[in-house]
Backbone as numpy.savetxt, mean C-alpha at the origin, in Angstrom:
# Nx Ny Nz CAx CAy CAz Cx Cy Cz
-9.48 13.84 -5.96 -10.52 13.97 -4.80 -9.73 12.73 -3.73
-9.65 12.82 -2.91 -9.17 12.09 -1.91 -10.55 11.57 -0.87
-10.62 9.87 -1.20 -11.60 9.33 -0.09 -10.98 8.35 1.27
-11.48 8.59 2.22 -11.25 7.99 3.03 -11.84 6.69 4.19
-11.64 5.74 5.10 -12.37 5.42 5.97 -11.78 5.65 7.08
-13.03 5.50 7.92 -13.06 6.22 9.17 -13.88 5.44 10.38
-13.03 5.73 11.68 -13.76 5.04 12.62 -14.04 6.21 13.69
-15.58 6.36 14.00 -15.78 7.61 15.09 -15.60 7.33 16.19
-15.40 8.28 17.76 -15.51 7.80 18.87 -16.44 7.08 19.31
-17.63 6.52 18.58 -18.90 5.51 19.20 -18.43 3.95 18.13
-17.04 4.46 17.74 -17.00 3.00 16.96 -17.23 2.70 15.23
-18.32 3.44 15.59 -19.14 3.40 13.68 -17.89 3.74 12.73
-18.10 2.97 12.00 -17.30 3.17 10.46 -18.00 4.37 9.55
-17.74 5.08 9.09 -17.86 6.19 7.70 -16.62 6.20 6.96
-17.61 6.75 5.87 -16.97 6.74 4.24 -16.70 8.22 4.34
-15.54 8.71 3.91 -15.93 10.42 3.95 -15.38 11.16 2.96
-14.95 11.97 2.22 -14.26 12.83 1.37 -13.39 13.95 1.87
-12.35 13.92 1.65 -11.49 14.72 1.94 -10.98 15.57 1.41
-11.55 17.11 1.47 -12.03 17.77 0.16 -10.56 19.53 1.40
-10.43 19.77 0.39 -8.98 21.12 0.74 -9.49 22.49 0.49
-10.83 23.57 1.03 -10.66 24.50 0.67 -10.48 25.59 1.31
-9.21 25.96 1.63 -8.12 26.53 2.44 -8.25 25.71 3.61
-9.14 25.05 4.32 -8.05 23.85 5.22 -8.46 22.62 5.29
-8.25 21.67 5.66 -9.33 20.45 5.27 -9.99 20.16 5.49
-11.06 19.50 5.40 -12.51 19.02 5.48 -13.07 17.44 5.58
-13.25 17.38 6.67 -13.79 15.73 6.24 -15.44 15.59 6.41
-15.81 15.14 4.92 -17.58 14.97 4.93 -17.87 13.78 4.43
-18.75 13.62 5.43 -18.96 12.14 5.80 -20.39 12.14 4.30
-19.78 10.62 4.02 -20.72 10.34 2.94 -21.90 9.71 3.13
-22.07 8.95 4.68 -23.37 8.36 4.99 -24.26 8.77 5.40
-24.61 10.28 4.90 -25.36 11.25 5.83 -26.32 11.04 5.34
-26.53 10.85 3.70 -27.50 11.05 2.89 -28.13 9.80 2.49
-27.21 8.56 2.63 -27.49 7.07 1.92 -27.23 6.03 2.72
-27.51 4.84 2.66 -27.49 3.92 3.12 -26.29 3.41 2.34
-24.81 3.86 2.97 -23.37 3.44 2.35 -22.97 2.46 3.07
-22.50 0.99 2.63 -22.07 0.26 3.53 -20.93 0.61 3.86
-20.10 0.75 2.83 -18.45 0.75 2.71 -18.00 1.32 1.89
-16.06 1.77 2.13 -15.89 2.58 0.91 -15.53 1.84 -0.07
-15.74 0.20 0.12 -15.78 -0.40 -1.42 -16.64 -0.64 -2.26
-17.93 0.27 -2.01 -18.87 0.54 -2.61 -18.55 1.40 -3.75
-18.37 2.69 -3.06 -17.87 3.88 -3.62 -17.09 3.67 -5.22
-15.65 3.03 -4.63 -14.40 2.01 -5.67 -15.52 1.45 -6.44
-16.30 0.31 -6.43 -16.23 -0.33 -7.29 -17.98 -0.09 -7.78
-18.34 0.95 -7.67 -19.35 1.50 -8.45 -18.75 2.22 -10.34
-19.49 2.51 -10.96 -19.14 3.07 -12.26 -18.51 4.47 -12.31
-19.02 5.28 -11.13 -18.35 6.40 -11.52 -18.25 7.32 -9.99
-17.07 6.65 -9.46 -16.63 7.14 -8.01 -17.03 8.33 -7.68
-16.23 9.13 -8.53 -16.24 10.61 -8.20 -17.89 11.19 -8.30
-18.38 10.81 -9.26 -19.46 11.42 -9.40 -20.42 10.90 -8.14
-20.04 9.61 -7.75 -20.99 9.31 -6.53 -20.87 9.66 -5.48
-19.22 10.07 -4.83 -19.04 10.40 -3.81 -19.37 11.94 -3.81
-19.52 12.63 -4.75 -19.91 14.24 -5.23 -21.87 14.13 -4.82
-22.34 13.21 -5.16 -23.71 13.46 -5.08 -23.96 12.86 -3.65
-23.29 11.88 -2.60 -23.37 11.40 -1.43 -23.08 12.37 -0.69
-22.58 13.86 -0.79 -22.16 15.01 0.19 -23.11 15.56 0.37
-23.86 16.13 1.62 -24.17 16.74 2.00 -23.94 18.09 2.44
-24.20 19.03 1.98 -23.36 20.37 2.13 -23.88 21.50 2.96
-24.62 20.61 3.57 -25.26 21.25 4.63 -25.01 21.20 6.01
-24.41 20.00 5.89 -24.12 19.00 7.36 -22.45 19.40 7.83
-22.50 19.67 9.11 -21.35 20.05 9.67 -20.02 19.00 8.70
-18.50 19.45 8.51 -17.80 18.22 8.66 -17.57 17.31 9.82
-17.05 16.52 9.49 -16.27 15.44 10.90 -15.23 16.33 11.71
-15.33 16.01 12.48 -14.11 17.06 13.28 -12.72 15.63 13.00
-11.97 16.19 13.12 -10.32 15.48 12.54 -9.79 14.58 13.73
-10.34 15.63 14.87 -9.49 15.13 16.06 -10.56 13.84 16.83
-11.52 13.92 16.10 -12.48 12.84 16.96 -12.65 11.52 16.05
-12.29 11.88 15.17 -12.04 10.07 14.22 -10.36 9.47 13.87
-10.31 8.33 13.40 -8.91 7.46 13.03 -9.16 7.02 11.67
-8.13 7.71 10.97 -8.35 6.89 9.65 -7.42 5.68 9.61
-8.55 4.51 8.99 -8.58 3.13 8.86 -7.86 3.22 7.65
-7.47 1.92 7.47 -7.04 1.26 6.09 -8.09 1.62 4.80
-7.95 1.69 3.63 -8.80 1.94 3.17 -9.41 0.77 2.29
-8.93 -0.55 2.98 -9.85 -1.60 3.16 -11.13 -2.19 3.49
-11.52 -3.10 2.27 -13.02 -4.00 3.53 -12.66 -5.03 3.11
-13.07 -5.59 1.61 -13.11 -6.96 1.45 -12.29 -7.00 0.47
-11.68 -6.62 -0.18 -10.49 -6.62 -1.58 -9.46 -7.39 -1.43
-9.30 -8.03 -1.83 -7.70 -8.75 -1.93 -6.42 -8.07 -2.14
-5.51 -7.91 -1.45 -4.09 -7.43 -1.42 -2.94 -8.24 -2.27
-2.80 -7.70 -3.57 -1.67 -8.76 -4.56 -0.44 -7.69 -4.73
0.56 -8.08 -5.06 1.71 -7.34 -5.46 3.00 -7.44 -6.70
3.33 -7.06 -7.24 4.30 -7.22 -8.07 5.75 -6.82 -7.87
6.56 -7.76 -8.21 8.19 -7.63 -8.01 9.08 -7.34 -8.73
10.12 -6.84 -8.44 11.16 -6.81 -9.48 11.01 -5.68 -10.88
9.97 -4.79 -10.45 9.53 -3.65 -11.45 10.75 -2.70 -11.48
11.25 -2.65 -10.62 12.27 -1.04 -10.09 13.86 -2.13 -10.71
14.84 -1.27 -11.27 16.29 -2.04 -11.47 16.93 -1.83 -9.93
16.60 -1.53 -9.29 17.22 -1.61 -7.99 16.81 -2.48 -7.28
15.54 -2.91 -7.53 14.66 -3.97 -6.63 15.68 -5.07 -7.31
15.62 -5.04 -8.92 16.10 -6.42 -9.12 17.84 -6.94 -8.97
18.31 -6.04 -8.88 19.75 -5.98 -8.20 19.96 -6.79 -6.65
18.62 -5.85 -5.63 18.83 -6.38 -4.25 17.98 -8.40 -4.43
17.10 -7.94 -5.10 17.04 -10.19 -5.19 17.73 -11.01 -5.50
18.69 -9.91 -6.84 19.83 -11.22 -6.92 21.10 -11.28 -5.96
20.84 -9.89 -5.25 22.23 -9.86 -4.37 22.10 -10.91 -3.08
20.26 -10.89 -2.38 19.53 -11.71 -1.31 19.70 -13.51 -1.67
19.56 -13.53 -3.04 19.45 -15.00 -3.32 20.45 -15.36 -4.71
21.25 -15.55 -3.85 22.62 -16.15 -5.26 22.21 -17.00 -5.95
22.03 -18.33 -5.50 21.03 -19.59 -6.21 20.20 -18.93 -7.59
18.70 -18.02 -7.04 17.96 -17.52 -7.50 17.96 -16.78 -8.59
19.48 -15.70 -8.32 19.80 -14.36 -9.26 19.19 -14.46 -10.64
19.16 -15.57 -11.29 19.42 -15.75 -12.84 17.83 -15.62 -12.89
16.94 -16.18 -12.06 15.48 -16.00 -12.24 15.26 -14.83 -12.09
15.73 -13.85 -11.02 15.06 -12.72 -10.61 15.73 -11.46 -12.15
17.28 -11.92 -12.70 17.23 -10.86 -13.62 16.33 -10.84 -14.59
15.78 -12.35 -15.16 15.21 -12.70 -15.97 13.68 -12.23 -15.75
13.15 -12.49 -14.63 11.66 -11.59 -14.65 11.24 -10.71 -14.76
12.76 -9.15 -14.81 12.91 -8.26 -14.66 12.17 -7.81 -16.10
12.91 -8.28 -17.17 13.09 -8.05 -18.74 11.86 -9.28 -19.08
11.45 -9.92 -18.48 10.23 -11.35 -19.24 8.87 -10.06 -19.29
8.44 -10.89 -20.35 7.21 -10.41 -20.78 6.27 -10.67 -19.27
6.02 -11.75 -18.55 4.83 -11.85 -18.01 5.73 -11.36 -16.48
5.00 -10.38 -16.04 5.55 -10.08 -14.72 5.42 -11.07 -13.48
6.37 -10.75 -12.26 5.82 -11.46 -10.70 4.83 -10.55 -10.30
3.49 -11.47 -10.36 2.96 -11.04 -9.24 2.37 -11.90 -8.28
1.93 -11.87 -6.95 2.12 -12.87 -6.04 1.01 -12.28 -5.25
0.52 -13.36 -3.93 -0.49 -12.57 -3.28 0.35 -11.86 -2.37
-0.54 -11.23 -1.78 0.08 -10.30 -0.29 -0.81 -10.10 0.64
-1.58 -10.31 1.28 -2.57 -9.94 2.08 -4.02 -10.13 1.84
-4.56 -10.57 3.06 -5.97 -10.62 3.25 -6.48 -9.00 3.92
-7.49 -8.46 4.10 -7.94 -7.47 4.87 -7.27 -7.59 6.23
-7.54 -8.79 6.94 -7.59 -8.53 8.40 -5.90 -8.43 8.51
-5.16 -8.67 7.64 -3.37 -8.60 7.51 -2.88 -7.04 7.34
-3.68 -6.28 7.38 -3.81 -5.17 6.77 -3.43 -3.97 7.89
-2.79 -3.22 7.94 -2.62 -1.90 8.89 -2.65 -0.79 8.33
-3.70 0.44 9.03 -3.60 1.39 8.42 -2.58 2.24 9.19
-3.19 3.71 8.74 -1.97 4.90 9.29 -1.78 4.99 11.13
-0.48 4.57 11.06 -0.25 4.59 12.27 -0.75 3.20 13.06
-0.81 2.20 12.79 -1.10 0.96 13.04 0.33 0.16 13.25
0.36 -0.95 14.03 1.86 -1.46 14.06 1.80 -2.28 12.85
3.17 -2.43 12.04 3.21 -3.51 11.00 3.92 -4.18 11.71
4.56 -5.47 11.57 5.08 -6.65 12.27 6.33 -7.33 11.48
7.81 -7.40 11.86 8.68 -8.32 11.56 8.56 -9.66 12.31
8.79 -10.26 11.45 8.46 -12.13 11.54 9.32 -12.23 12.57
8.60 -13.05 13.57 9.92 -13.54 14.84 10.88 -14.03 14.40
10.48 -15.05 13.44 12.54 -15.93 12.50 12.87 -15.22 11.55
12.28 -13.97 11.67 13.70 -13.79 10.93 14.34 -12.68 11.51
15.74 -12.64 10.74 16.85 -11.81 11.28 17.17 -10.30 10.36
16.71 -10.46 9.05 16.42 -9.35 7.96 15.32 -9.07 7.46
14.40 -8.43 8.12 13.31 -7.99 7.13 13.80 -6.24 7.51
12.77 -5.65 6.18 12.82 -4.40 5.50 12.03 -4.07 5.07
11.12 -2.96 5.04 9.85 -2.14 4.40 10.38 -2.15 3.00
8.80 -2.10 1.96 8.86 -1.87 0.90 8.08 -0.62 0.31
8.32 0.27 0.23 7.69 1.75 -0.11 7.09 1.15 -1.51
6.00 1.14 -1.66 5.36 1.03 -3.02 3.85 1.59 -3.27
3.91 2.04 -4.76 2.51 2.86 -4.79 1.48 1.32 -5.17
0.35 1.80 -4.45 -0.59 0.68 -4.83 -1.44 1.38 -5.75
-1.91 0.50 -6.56 -3.03 1.14 -7.63 -4.68 0.19 -6.76
-5.70 0.73 -7.07 -6.98 0.50 -6.45 -7.65 0.48 -7.80
-8.15 -0.86 -7.54 -8.06 -1.99 -8.74 -9.84 -2.41 -8.56
-11.33 -1.92 -9.42 -12.34 -2.52 -9.34 -12.64 -3.70 -9.03
-13.96 -3.94 -8.44 -14.15 -5.21 -8.93 -14.83 -5.74 -10.42
-14.50 -4.85 -11.12 -14.42 -5.10 -12.19 -12.88 -4.97 -13.12
-11.91 -4.67 -12.81 -10.58 -4.91 -13.02 -10.11 -3.80 -13.56
-11.15 -2.77 -13.17 -10.64 -0.85 -13.66 -9.82 -0.59 -12.83
-8.81 0.36 -13.58 -8.30 0.86 -12.40 -8.96 2.49 -11.69
-9.41 2.71 -10.52 -9.88 3.49 -10.04 -9.07 4.63 -9.60
-8.00 4.48 -8.60 -7.28 5.38 -8.12 -5.85 4.95 -7.30
-5.35 5.16 -6.58 -4.21 4.99 -5.58 -4.07 5.21 -4.21
-3.28 4.20 -3.27 -3.15 4.96 -2.23 -1.34 4.36 -1.86
-1.17 4.52 -0.84 0.21 4.33 -0.48 0.18 2.80 0.31
1.41 1.95 -0.36 1.44 0.65 0.38 2.55 0.23 0.72
3.09 -0.59 2.10 4.12 -1.23 2.51 3.83 -2.04 2.58
4.94 -3.06 1.36 5.32 -4.58 1.10 6.05 -4.98 2.32
6.01 -5.41 3.27 7.06 -6.10 4.20 7.27 -7.31 3.88
8.72 -7.17 4.30 9.60 -8.43 3.43 10.67 -8.87 4.35
10.39 -10.15 4.26 11.62 -10.83 4.97 13.05 -11.50 4.07
13.58 -10.67 3.85 14.44 -11.19 2.80 15.35 -12.22 3.30
16.04 -12.62 4.50 16.35 -13.76 4.59 15.64 -15.39 4.38
14.29 -15.05 4.76 13.39 -15.83 4.37 13.72 -16.79 3.03
13.11 -15.00 2.03 12.90 -15.79 0.80 14.64 -15.70 0.33
15.85 -15.08 0.73 17.17 -15.11 0.16 17.26 -16.73 0.32
17.17 -17.55 1.27 17.54 -18.67 1.79 16.99 -19.86 0.49
15.16 -19.45 -0.09 14.76 -20.43 -1.10 13.75 -19.16 -1.37
13.95 -19.15 -3.06 12.75 -18.20 -3.52 10.86 -19.17 -3.43
10.86 -20.30 -3.15 9.71 -21.03 -2.72 9.63 -20.69 -1.14
10.18 -19.73 -0.58 9.65 -19.22 0.47 8.85 -17.90 0.78
9.04 -17.81 -0.98 8.58 -16.56 -0.80 6.95 -15.71 0.26
6.19 -17.27 -0.21 4.92 -16.78 0.56 5.10 -16.25 2.32
5.92 -17.03 2.86 6.01 -16.80 3.99 7.21 -15.92 4.48
8.09 -15.15 3.67 8.34 -13.97 4.09 7.24 -12.89 3.14
6.79 -12.80 2.58 5.63 -11.73 2.33 4.26 -12.01 3.59
3.61 -12.86 3.74 2.12 -12.94 3.95 2.42 -13.39 5.52
1.93 -12.63 6.60 1.54 -13.18 7.46 1.32 -12.00 8.53
0.99 -12.10 9.54 -0.03 -11.48 10.44 0.44 -9.87 10.30
-0.10 -8.37 10.21 0.40 -7.40 10.10 1.84 -7.33 8.86
1.27 -7.88 7.82 2.24 -7.92 7.02 2.15 -6.74 5.72
1.51 -5.92 5.88 0.93 -4.74 5.03 0.40 -3.59 5.56
1.00 -2.80 4.98 0.29 -1.37 5.70 -0.28 -0.75 3.89
-1.63 0.06 4.08 -2.34 1.18 3.27 -3.08 1.84 3.84
-2.74 3.17 2.61 -2.89 4.58 3.16 -2.61 5.40 3.21
-2.78 6.89 3.43 -4.02 7.28 4.46 -5.24 7.20 3.94
-5.54 7.21 2.90 -6.21 7.11 1.94 -6.60 6.81 0.48
-7.67 6.71 -0.13 -7.82 6.51 -1.88 -7.34 7.84 -2.60
-6.61 7.96 -3.78 -6.71 9.63 -3.95 -7.16 8.83 -5.48
-7.85 9.76 -5.66 -8.56 9.50 -7.51 -8.39 10.53 -8.33
-7.23 10.68 -8.80 -6.59 11.76 -9.44 -7.86 11.76 -10.86
-7.68 13.40 -11.02 -8.98 14.22 -12.26 -8.23 14.21 -13.45
-6.52 13.86 -13.24 -5.66 14.12 -14.36 -4.59 13.18 -14.62
-4.09 12.99 -15.87 -3.33 11.87 -15.46 -2.16 12.05 -14.84
-1.17 11.26 -13.77 -0.55 10.91 -13.20 0.61 11.35 -13.80
1.84 12.38 -13.19 2.58 12.76 -13.82 3.43 11.37 -12.85
4.20 10.73 -13.89 5.33 9.64 -13.23 6.23 10.52 -13.12
6.94 10.94 -13.77 8.37 11.59 -13.53 8.06 12.58 -11.93
7.25 13.06 -11.84 7.20 13.96 -11.10 6.45 13.42 -9.40
6.51 11.72 -9.77 5.63 11.50 -8.42 7.19 11.08 -7.60
6.88 11.19 -6.70 8.20 10.86 -5.98 7.57 10.27 -4.69
8.40 8.82 -4.16 8.40 7.91 -3.61 9.52 8.20 -2.28
9.27 8.45 -0.98 10.26 8.70 -0.29 10.02 8.12 0.67
11.19 7.22 1.46 11.21 5.88 2.55 12.16 6.53 3.83
11.49 6.86 4.95 12.28 7.57 6.13 11.97 6.34 6.84
13.42 5.72 8.16 13.19 5.07 8.78 13.50 5.64 10.20
12.88 5.81 11.22 13.25 6.75 12.79 13.82 5.21 13.28
15.24 5.21 14.16 15.17 4.61 15.66 15.41 5.57 16.90
15.08 5.31 17.60 14.96 6.07 19.03 14.76 7.62 18.44
13.47 7.93 17.57 14.22 8.98 16.88 14.90 9.95 15.93
15.78 8.86 15.71 16.71 9.05 15.11 16.49 8.52 13.42
16.68 8.93 12.28 17.12 9.07 11.13 18.28 7.87 10.67
17.74 6.67 10.92 18.44 5.25 10.19 18.60 5.22 8.94
17.71 5.37 8.41 18.03 5.35 6.64 16.47 6.17 6.01
17.64 6.68 5.00 16.23 7.75 3.99 16.41 7.33 2.69
15.63 7.11 1.82 16.05 6.99 -0.11 14.47 7.42 -0.71
15.14 7.58 -1.52 13.72 8.02 -1.99 13.95 7.65 -3.94
13.05 7.71 -4.78 12.66 7.34 -6.37 11.41 7.93 -6.60
11.40 7.69 -8.02 10.00 8.38 -8.41 9.57 7.47 -9.65
8.50 7.67 -9.84 7.72 6.48 -11.03 8.55 6.12 -12.15
9.05 7.04 -12.45 9.33 6.65 -14.17 10.47 6.19 -13.75
11.26 5.34 -12.64 11.97 4.48 -12.54 11.44 2.85 -12.76
10.32 3.10 -12.96 9.24 1.52 -12.95 9.16 1.22 -14.32
10.12 -0.03 -14.46 9.59 -0.90 -16.04 8.33 -0.88 -16.33
7.24 -0.92 -15.54 6.08 -1.66 -16.17 4.83 -0.69 -16.19
3.87 -0.64 -16.81 3.01 0.04 -16.52 1.96 -0.25 -16.35
0.97 0.81 -15.13 -0.10 0.67 -15.08 -1.11 -0.48 -15.37
-1.40 -0.49 -16.70 -2.32 -1.09 -17.22 -1.74 -2.51 -17.36
-0.46 -2.34 -17.85 0.29 -3.59 -18.05 -0.29 -4.81 -16.75
0.31 -4.26 -15.58 -0.18 -4.99 -14.11 -1.13 -5.67 -13.87
-1.94 -4.30 -13.79 -3.83 -4.86 -13.98 -4.01 -5.94 -15.22
-3.34 -6.07 -16.02 -3.91 -6.39 -16.74 -3.55 -8.21 -16.73
-1.96 -8.59 -16.51 -1.59 -9.55 -16.28 -2.57 -9.80 -14.69
-2.64 -9.22 -13.81 -3.19 -9.40 -12.43 -4.85 -9.88 -12.59
-5.18 -9.64 -13.70 -6.94 -10.00 -13.71 -7.05 -11.53 -14.91
-5.97 -11.51 -15.65 -6.30 -12.60 -16.51 -6.46 -14.00 -15.87
-7.42 -14.50 -16.07 -8.23 -15.75 -15.41 -8.22 -15.45 -13.78
-8.19 -14.49 -13.47 -8.57 -14.25 -12.12 -9.61 -13.03 -11.81
-10.52 -13.71 -11.12 -11.82 -12.63 -11.44 -11.34 -11.90 -9.77
-11.82 -10.49 -9.59 -11.74 -9.25 -8.27 -13.02 -9.51 -7.85
-13.25 -10.66 -7.08 -15.06 -10.52 -6.78 -15.37 -8.93 -5.82
-13.83 -8.92 -5.45 -14.62 -7.14 -3.95 -13.63 -6.23 -4.33
-13.26 -6.38 -5.86 -11.92 -5.60 -6.46 -10.53 -5.74 -5.51
-9.49 -5.14 -5.58 -8.08 -5.49 -4.94 -7.50 -4.23 -5.24
-6.56 -4.24 -4.11 -5.26 -3.33 -4.64 -4.03 -4.18 -5.08
-3.22 -3.26 -5.63 -2.25 -3.97 -6.19 -1.00 -3.29 -5.97
0.16 -3.22 -5.03 1.48 -3.01 -5.00 2.35 -2.95 -6.22
2.94 -1.69 -6.45 3.69 -1.91 -8.28 4.61 -1.92 -7.92
5.81 -2.54 -6.86 7.07 -2.72 -6.67 7.89 -1.52 -5.75
8.92 -2.03 -5.75 9.59 -0.92 -4.81 10.65 -0.45 -5.52
11.56 0.71 -5.47 12.78 1.05 -6.08 13.47 1.83 -4.80
13.28 1.57 -3.43 14.01 2.02 -2.78 14.26 0.80 -1.65
15.40 0.70 -1.58 16.15 -0.50 -0.97 16.91 -0.18 0.18
16.93 -0.73 1.40 18.38 -0.51 2.51 19.59 -1.05 2.15
20.61 -0.84 2.43 21.65 -1.81 2.14 21.30 -2.98 3.28
22.09 -3.80 2.67 22.22 -5.49 2.94 22.51 -5.44 4.83
22.91 -4.10 5.12 23.56 -4.87 6.61 22.10 -4.00 7.53
21.26 -3.52 6.74 20.17 -2.73 7.73 18.85 -3.53 7.71
18.42 -4.08 8.90 16.89 -4.34 9.70 16.59 -3.91 9.97
14.96 -4.29 10.17 14.34 -3.11 11.41 14.13 -3.85 12.21
14.06 -2.94 13.30 13.97 -3.40 15.13 12.94 -2.89 15.67
12.45 -3.78 16.34 10.87 -3.57 17.40 11.83 -1.95 17.34
10.29 -1.18 17.48 10.45 -0.07 17.83 10.40 0.83 16.81
11.39 0.50 15.45 11.12 1.65 14.97 10.12 2.03 14.14
9.85 3.35 13.54 9.02 4.00 13.08 9.41 4.26 11.61
8.51 3.68 10.77 8.17 3.70 8.98 7.31 4.58 8.38
7.80 5.82 7.38 7.26 6.60 6.76 7.77 6.90 5.60
6.54 6.53 4.90 6.48 6.47 3.48 5.26 8.00 2.89
6.36 8.35 2.06 5.35 9.56 1.29 5.85 9.70 -0.17
4.15 9.87 -0.58 4.36 9.87 -2.07 3.54 10.96 -2.39
4.59 11.71 -3.52 3.95 12.97 -4.23 1.82 12.90 -4.16
1.06 13.49 -3.82 -0.36 13.88 -4.18 -0.91 13.06 -3.28
-0.50 12.26 -3.03 -1.05 11.65 -1.68 -1.19 11.47 -0.49
0.45 11.43 -0.60 0.70 12.35 1.48 1.13 11.33 1.98
1.24 10.68 3.61 2.12 10.04 4.21 1.63 8.93 5.14
2.21 7.57 4.95 1.40 6.79 5.87 2.96 6.39 6.58
2.35 6.40 7.86 3.31 6.36 9.02 2.84 4.98 9.61
3.52 4.22 9.97 3.60 2.83 10.93 4.90 2.32 12.22
4.43 2.09 13.15 5.05 1.76 13.85 5.85 -0.02 13.84
6.60 -0.10 14.27 6.84 -1.37 14.05 7.36 -2.24 15.17
6.88 -3.64 15.45 6.66 -4.57 15.92 7.57 -5.70 16.14
8.06 -6.33 17.03 8.68 -7.90 16.84 8.68 -8.63 17.91
8.08 -9.55 17.95 8.06 -10.38 18.81 9.42 -11.68 19.29
9.41 -12.05 20.55 10.50 -12.50 20.74 10.18 -14.18 19.48
11.81 -14.64 19.13 11.40 -16.01 18.10 11.19 -16.62 19.32
10.39 -17.48 18.61 9.79 -19.62 18.78 11.36 -20.07 20.03
10.75 -20.39 20.94 11.41 -21.20 22.04 11.41 -22.95 21.14
């Protein structure tokens, strides 16, 4: 099942079920009940059952040409796990020689690295801009599977995440991690929440990153979930330990695709992240002039 948060031409926000019967159809879930937001469905005891109950089969589907797909977030927090792939461990050790031993240890330690990534106002949805910090000269996207977690701490579903990262700022001093990770337009989520009705096939789930510059591919890389060291329940268990999720959360699970050290995002680049079973998240990149 796929659930989306949409904006109609009149500016109203709707929750919809994306259904495929030959062609994709967007079925409005707000026609038969006063549904406040997508978060209400995700935080229910049975999101799939509730979504099916809310569909009015007699109502016409929404016209996809007349809606804007938004990031599937309302009031949830966004958290992220770091160094969950071997490739990420190597990259972090290369970017910060002084802290190399710390990144080496966190990859194998019982306690994972988990950090706060974004509030909803800092999140960009499909085709909305993501930002490179003006004071960063080495920034990259980080394509990640994002876990959707309910307010009770249960795993509900998945979406695509882009954990934008200023590698030079983090590499200068690991204590600068919040500044390297958390700023305006620092996180991409979408295009919708996928709630699988069968267990996820980790080896078959591919994560592909493509970066275009002037419509030319300047980087492309791929990994699969079987390369991720940590399990979903393990990461969620550490996130909710001594930490109530009042509205629920999105948890980015780390990246296994890292561009070469000589690469940095430029203003006008286009980032595309594709994950098997979920779809594709596209975002343009913006970067302001450095402060004077």
